N, C-alpha and C positions, 0 to 999 in steps of 0.2 A: 631544489624544490620541484622542478619540472619532472625529473626522473621519478620522484616519489609519487607525485600526483598521477603520472601516467599509468601507474599500476592499478589505479582505482577506476572503475566505470562511473561511480558516482560518489561524491562526498557532499553531504548536505549539512546545513547548520543544525539540524536536529540530531546529528550523530549517526546517520545511516551510512554504512559503508558496504558497498556491493563489490566483492572481490571474486572475480572469475565465476560469476553466476550464483554465488551464495551470499546470504545476508548476515551481517553482524550488527547488532544494535548496541550502541555504546552510549554511556552517560558521561558527561564531563564533570561529575561531582568529585572525582578523586584522580590522582595521578596513577597511571597504569599503562601497561603495554597490551595492546589488543591484537591477537592473532600474530604476534611476533613483529608487528610493525611499530615504528617509533612515532606513535601519535602523540605521546607525551601526556595528554589529558584525556582520560576516558577509561571506562571499564565495561567489559562485555556484559550485557544483560540478557541476551538471547542469541541463539544461533540455530541453523538447521533449515532455513527456508531457502531451497535452491531456486535459481532463476527468478529471484524476487522482483516484483514490480509494486510500486505504490507503498506508501507508509502513511497511515493515518492513525490518530489516537482519539478515543472517545473521552467523555468527561470523567469517567472512572479510572482513567489511566491505562486502559487496555489498548494495545497496539494491534494493528491489522496490516497484513501484507498478503500478496497473492503470488503463487508460482506460475510464471508464464508457461512453463513446460507442461504442467499437469492440470492447471485450472483450479487447484486447491486454494481456498481462502483460509488463512491462518489467523487465529487470535493469539496474541501473546499477552497473557495476563501479567499483573505486576510480579508474579512469582518467577516469570522469565521462561517458562517452558512452552514452546509453540504448540498449539492444539489446532487440529484441522476442524474448522467450523463448517465448511461445505466445499463442494466442487461445482464450478460453473462450466457450462459448455464453452468451447472456444478458447482463445488466447487472451488472458487478461492484459490490459494496458494501463489502467488507472483505477484508483480507489477514492472513495469518500465515505464518511460515516455521518449519520444523522443523530439528532439528540436522543432518539429512542434506540440507538445502537443498530439500526439497519445499515449494513455495509453495502454500498453501491459499487459494482464492478463494471467498468467499461472495457469492451473487448475490441480486438483487431477488426472484427467484422462489423462493428458499430452497434451491436446489441448491448444494452445496459441491463444488468441483473441487479436485483436487490436480494441480499442474504439477510434474512430475519434473524433475530437473536436466538431463535430455537434451531437455526441451521437450515430452515427451508429456503428454497431459491425460487424467486418469481421474476418473470421478465417485466421490466419497467418500461422499456421502449427501445427504439432504434434510431440511429442517425446515419446520414450518408457518409461513409468513411469511418476510419478508426476513431474510437472514443478515447482521445489521448489525454484529456484532462477532465476531472470531475471535482465539483465542490458543492456543498449544501449551503444555500444562502441563509440569511437571518430569518427569512420567512419559512424555511424548511423545504423550499423548492430545490430541485437538483439542476445544476448548470453543467452542461456537457460541451466540451470543446473538441473541434475536429481540426485536422491538419490544414484544411482550406481556410481557416480563420473564422469559421462559423461557430457561434455559441448558441446553444439551444437551452431554453428554460423549460423544465418538465415539472409540473405541479404533481406532487406525490403525497398521498395520504399514508402516514405511518400507522 
């Protein structure tokens, strides 16, 4: 088991598998082989987002991921073909999505961007240090975590 898991950079309970900088999204709804690995339970639902970071899903079932190398933010609709939604400056580190489908992107430099559903990009704010974790709370505010253990709450109007 140790040898198999050492091949993966990340294996999450949601089925995100990052292999050598590319992302494969898998569902556990049927038995299948994914990318030739013996996962046993899963089927590929999308591929092609290189150097992927973050994986969030909106209420409509759209998945979002970002390329750390290019700054591109991808939307993976239920059809499974990744579409470039926008490109943000800097190196993405984390993602979150609001009820209105604004995708928040935290970057290595600490700048947090909002990608609106129409693909436009707005700067939401900045924290000291990389924005390593993002989540939208039940009130719609954005929470941003930094490596120093600081969590910042940003009120954001969609």
